[in-house]
N, C-alpha and C positions, 0 to 999 in steps of 0.2 A: 387446550392447553394444558398444562398443569398451573393450576393456580396456586397462587402462594403471595408473600406479603415481602416489600424487599428487602427485610429482616429477615428471612427467614434462610434455611440453607440448601434447601435447590438451589433459592434465588443468587444469593450467593457463589454456588458451584457454576451456575452459568455468567455470573457476573466475570467468574475471574477465567472461565473457558473462553468470553468474549474478548476481555483485556489482553489475556495472552496471544487470542489469534490472530489482535491487532499487531503486539508486540513482533511477534513473528514474520507476518505478512509483512506490513509495512518497513522493520526494523530493515529486512534486507531488502527493499527495495532504494529505500534511505540512503543505503553505504553502496548502491551500483558507482557512483560517480568515483569514490573512492578504488574500490575493486578497477574501474578502467583507466586512472589513473599508472596505477599498479602494472598494469597490462602496457600500458604503453611505454613506461621504462623498459621494459623488458623485451624489445621488439623479435617478431619471429615467432619459434613454438612454445617459448618459455610463455610470453605472455600469452600466446593464443591459449594455454593451458589454462589460465590466470579468466580470461576473457569468458573460455569455455563452462569451467566450473560455476564460474558467478552466472550465467546465463541460465545454467540448470536450476542452480539453486531458485534465483527466483523466480523465475516462470513453468518451474516444472514442479516445484514442492511449495515457495512463498504463498504462490497466489492462490492455492484451494486452505491456505490461510486466510487469506483477505474473503475470499468467498464465502468461508464460515461469519463473516463480520458483521453484517445485517440479518443473517438468520439469526445467529446468537442474540443479536441485538432486538430482533422483532420477536424473539421466545421472551427477552427480558419485560419489553414492554408488556407483551400477553400474561406473563409470571408474575404481572404487578400488584394486581388486584387496585386496577385503575388507576393506582397511583401517577403509571404515565398512560398518555394518550397519544394516539396517534395522529393526530392534529393538532399538537404542542410542538411549536413551531422547532423544536431543539428536537424531536425524532425525526418529523421530514426533512427538514433540512440538512441534518446527517446521513440520511439516504439518498437526497442529491446530490452532495458533495462524495461520496461514496459513486455513487454513478459516473460523476465527474471525475474521481482519481481511474476507474478499473476505465473508461472510455480513455482518457487519454494515456496509460498504458498500453492498451490492447491497438488503439486506432494511430501513436505516432512513437511510441516510446517500445517496445518491443520489436517494431518494422526494423527500425534506426537501430537502434541497440545491434540486432542480426545481423545487418547490415558493417557496420560498426567492427563486432568482431570477425568478418571474413574479413575486414580491410585490416586488422593489427594482425591476422594471422597471414597474411597476404606475403609475399617476398619482396616484390614493389609495391607496395599501394599509391593512388592517388593521395601526396599529401593534403592537396586543396579540399578531396570528399573527405579525407579521413578527419582533418579540424572543424569542417565543417558538420558532420555528426557528430560530431565531440561537444561541439557548444551546441547542436541540438539537446542531445543528452544530457546533458550539464540544464537546460534550461528547461523542461520536462520532468526534469529532477527536481530541481525548485518550484518549478507548480504543482509537481503532487505532492510535494513536502509541503507546501504553504495549505492544500486541500487537507491535511492529515491533520497539518498543526491545528488547521480552523474549526473542524471535526471535533480535535480532541476539546477544545476550548467550548465546543457546545455541550459535548459532555459533562465538561465539570460544570460550566454555571446553568445551562440548562435552562436557557429564555423561554419562555412560555410553557414553564412549569408552574404548578401550585407554591406559591411562598417564593420565587425567582425575582 
């Protein structure tokens, strides 16, 4: 791993990439509810197109940025010249929260969104199922948002780091 200090240019470049990956990846996911609401207002092919575009952006593009977040974060720990250590609470807890977000996203949210999109595209959707899946999508979106905000708080306040 490239050794650097937390004030070096290489470290700052990786930090910018880390933050950018989080903004693009999580930002896309956090707006899924907005797109779902817009798709719901436009039944049939128009709403289906919105839902399909959102799904493709979120799951085919944004997820790659989300996968890059811990890779870049771990690189930052390795590049920090021991300023940050894997045993510090904020580092390991951030990884746990990232795993929770990705687990919720793939285990619950993605399959639910896929089915919700099918219902939105349908000519005669099961309204009860549509409403149940919309509530689940909203709940999972809220859960993932809370986990992302908690991760952000960890990154800013760094509990367990020297001087915190």
